[in-house]
C-alpha positions as CSV (number, residue, x, y, z in Angstrom):
1,M,27.7,72.6,-13.2
2,I,29.5,73.5,-10.0
3,C,26.3,75.3,-8.8
4,L,24.2,72.2,-9.7
5,V,26.6,69.9,-7.7
6,S,26.4,72.3,-4.8
7,I,22.6,72.3,-4.8
8,I,22.4,68.5,-5.0
9,D,24.8,68.4,-2.1
10,D,22.6,70.8,-0.1
11,I,19.5,68.6,-0.8
12,Y,21.2,65.7,0.9
13,D,22.8,67.4,3.9
14,A,21.1,70.8,4.5
15,S,17.5,70.7,3.2
16,R,15.9,68.7,6.1
17,A,14.6,66.3,3.4
18,T,13.3,63.0,4.8
19,I,15.3,59.8,4.0
20,E,12.3,58.6,1.9
21,E,12.6,61.8,-0.3
22,L,16.3,61.4,-0.6
23,V,15.8,57.8,-1.8
24,L,13.3,59.0,-4.4
25,F,15.7,61.7,-5.7
26,N,18.5,59.1,-6.0
27,E,16.2,56.7,-7.8
28,A,15.2,59.5,-10.2
29,I,18.9,60.3,-10.9
30,Q,19.6,56.6,-11.6
31,R,16.8,56.4,-14.1
32,W,17.5,59.8,-15.7
33,E,14.1,60.1,-17.2
34,V,11.6,63.0,-17.4
35,S,8.9,60.8,-16.2
36,S,10.7,60.5,-12.8
37,L,9.6,64.1,-12.0
38,D,6.2,62.8,-11.1
39,Q,7.5,60.9,-8.0
40,L,9.4,63.9,-6.5
41,P,8.3,66.6,-4.1
42,D,8.0,70.0,-5.7
43,Y,11.2,71.4,-4.4
44,M,13.2,68.5,-5.8
45,K,11.4,68.7,-9.2
46,V,13.1,72.1,-9.8
47,V,16.6,70.7,-9.2
48,Y,16.0,67.4,-11.1
49,Q,14.7,69.3,-14.1
50,A,17.7,71.6,-14.0
51,V,20.0,68.6,-14.0
52,L,18.2,67.1,-17.0
53,D,18.2,70.4,-18.9
54,A,21.9,71.0,-18.3
55,Y,22.9,67.5,-19.6
56,N,20.5,67.8,-22.5
57,M,22.4,70.9,-23.6
58,I,25.6,68.9,-23.4
59,D,24.0,66.1,-25.4
60,E,23.0,68.5,-28.1
61,E,26.5,69.9,-28.3
62,M,28.1,66.5,-28.4
63,A,25.7,65.4,-31.1
64,K,27.1,68.3,-33.3
65,Q,30.6,67.0,-32.6
66,G,29.7,63.4,-33.3
67,K,30.5,62.4,-29.7
68,L,27.1,61.4,-28.2
69,Y,28.9,58.8,-26.2
70,A,30.7,61.5,-24.1
71,T,27.7,62.6,-22.1
72,N,27.1,59.1,-20.9
73,Y,30.3,59.2,-18.9
74,A,29.3,62.5,-17.3
75,K,25.8,61.1,-16.4
76,S,27.3,58.0,-14.9
77,A,29.6,60.0,-12.7
78,V,26.7,62.1,-11.4
79,K,24.8,58.8,-10.7
80,D,27.8,57.6,-8.7
81,M,28.0,60.9,-6.8
82,T,24.3,60.8,-5.7
83,R,24.7,57.2,-4.6
84,G,27.5,58.5,-2.3
85,Y,25.2,61.3,-1.0
86,L,22.5,58.8,-0.2
87,A,24.9,56.4,1.6
88,E,26.0,59.3,3.8
89,A,22.4,60.4,4.4
90,K,21.5,56.9,5.5
91,W,24.4,56.8,7.9
92,Y,23.2,60.1,9.4
93,H,19.5,59.1,9.7
94,E,20.5,55.7,11.2
95,G,22.9,57.4,13.7
96,Y,25.7,55.2,12.3
97,V,29.3,56.5,12.4
98,P,31.4,54.7,9.8
99,S,35.1,53.8,10.2
100,F,37.6,55.9,8.2
101,E,38.1,53.0,5.8
102,E,34.4,52.8,5.2
103,Y,33.8,56.5,5.0
104,M,36.5,57.6,2.5
105,P,35.4,55.6,-0.6
106,T,31.9,57.0,-0.3
107,A,33.2,60.5,0.6
108,M,35.3,60.5,-2.5
109,L,32.2,60.0,-4.6
110,S,30.1,62.5,-2.7
111,G,32.8,65.2,-2.9
112,G,31.8,65.7,-6.6
113,Q,35.4,66.0,-8.0
114,Q,35.1,63.1,-10.3
115,A,31.7,64.1,-11.6
116,L,32.9,67.6,-12.3
117,A,36.2,66.5,-13.8
118,I,34.4,64.2,-16.3
119,T,31.8,66.8,-17.2
120,F,34.6,69.4,-17.7
121,L,36.6,67.0,-19.9
122,V,33.5,66.4,-22.0
123,G,33.5,70.2,-22.8
124,M,37.2,70.3,-23.8
125,G,36.6,69.7,-27.5
126,E,39.1,67.6,-29.2
127,L,40.7,66.5,-25.9
128,A,37.5,64.7,-24.9
129,T,38.3,61.5,-26.7
130,K,36.9,58.1,-25.7
131,E,40.3,57.1,-24.6
132,A,40.6,60.1,-22.3
133,L,37.2,59.6,-20.9
134,D,37.8,55.9,-20.3
135,W,41.0,56.8,-18.5
136,L,39.3,59.4,-16.3
137,Y,36.4,57.2,-15.4
138,T,38.8,54.6,-14.0
139,D,39.4,57.1,-11.2
140,P,43.1,57.6,-11.7
141,L,45.4,58.6,-8.9
142,I,45.3,62.3,-9.7
143,V,41.5,62.3,-9.5
144,Q,41.6,60.3,-6.3
145,G,44.0,62.8,-4.8
146,A,41.8,65.8,-5.8
147,S,38.8,64.0,-4.4
148,V,40.4,63.3,-1.0
149,V,41.7,66.9,-0.8
150,G,38.4,68.4,-1.7
151,R,36.4,66.2,0.6
152,L,38.6,66.5,3.7
153,M,39.2,70.3,3.2
154,D,35.4,70.7,3.1
155,D,35.0,68.5,6.2
156,V,37.6,70.3,8.2
157,V,36.6,73.8,7.2
158,G,32.9,73.0,7.7
159,H,33.3,71.0,10.9
160,E,31.9,73.5,13.4
161,A,29.0,74.5,11.1
162,A,28.2,70.8,10.5
163,L,27.9,70.2,14.2
164,D,25.8,73.3,14.8
165,L,23.4,72.4,12.0
166,D,23.3,68.8,12.9
167,A,24.2,68.1,9.3
168,A,25.5,64.9,7.6
169,I,28.4,63.0,9.3
170,C,31.8,64.2,8.3
171,K,35.2,62.6,8.5
172,V,36.3,64.7,11.4
173,A,33.2,63.8,13.4
174,H,34.2,60.1,13.3
175,F,37.4,60.8,15.2
176,E,36.0,63.4,17.6
177,T,34.8,62.9,21.2
178,S,33.9,65.6,23.6
179,S,37.5,66.4,24.4
180,V,39.6,69.1,22.7
181,V,42.5,66.7,22.4
182,A,40.5,64.3,20.3
183,S,39.2,67.0,18.0
184,S,42.8,68.2,17.5
185,A,43.9,64.7,16.7
186,A,41.2,64.5,14.1
187,M,42.5,67.6,12.4
188,V,46.1,66.4,12.4
189,E,45.0,63.1,10.8
190,A,42.9,64.9,8.2
191,E,45.9,67.1,7.4
192,A,48.1,64.0,7.0
193,C,45.6,62.5,4.6
194,L,45.6,65.8,2.6
195,N,49.3,65.9,2.3
196,A,49.5,62.3,1.2
197,S,46.8,62.8,-1.4
198,L,48.6,65.9,-2.9
199,K,51.8,63.8,-3.3
200,K,49.8,60.9,-4.8
201,G,48.2,63.2,-7.3
202,S,51.4,64.9,-8.3
203,N,53.2,61.7,-9.1
204,S,50.4,60.0,-11.1
205,C,50.6,61.9,-14.5
206,G,51.2,59.6,-17.4
207,S,52.6,61.1,-20.7
208,L,49.4,60.2,-22.6
209,M,47.2,62.6,-20.6
210,E,49.8,65.4,-19.9
211,S,48.0,67.8,-22.3
212,I,44.8,67.8,-20.4
213,L,45.9,67.6,-16.7
214,V,46.6,71.3,-16.1
215,D,43.2,72.5,-17.2
216,L,41.5,69.6,-15.6
217,I,43.1,70.1,-12.2
218,N,42.3,73.8,-12.3
219,C,38.6,72.9,-12.9
220,C,38.6,70.4,-10.1
221,N,40.1,73.0,-7.7
222,I,37.6,75.8,-8.4
């Protein structure tokens, strides 16, 4: 699943796809139907089919466990993630630089942590109850914290490469001007956000979900 999320991410920010093609891919994910393959360019068909196949396998396993409802949570999270990717791609193609407040809600979706966390929970057997999935899909603080950490670490570490490749807009790029001082200030602010998110996540664990949090956090941090 991590490989699939990484490939989808690359389609949106490293494949040189046109915005029209990215819209088509997002529409196909939202419909989640085999017939949507017909509207996609060949290189996207391979990825889309892989997504369908992966979640069909999960569906089959959930059916054996009497939990067909579980896969719907995972699919919904993937749909949310691709909507985030598309929003960022549109910003880039339009030359629009969002404010930090506008960027972060979208970036938390496109980071993929929620989609992965829900998919991993679905595979945790008896722990994947409807109650647990309902809780996780509400985007609790611990998932928000993991999402911010994952997104900003990726943005900071990949900052130079993103600029060199003319890739999608990242959080640091919003704060940066041509001066070294401004770039350093962006890094400092990003680090402050990371620290705050780590504290937020560590203080959000309710007793009901304590049994699944260790495994779930480890999965999110892979």
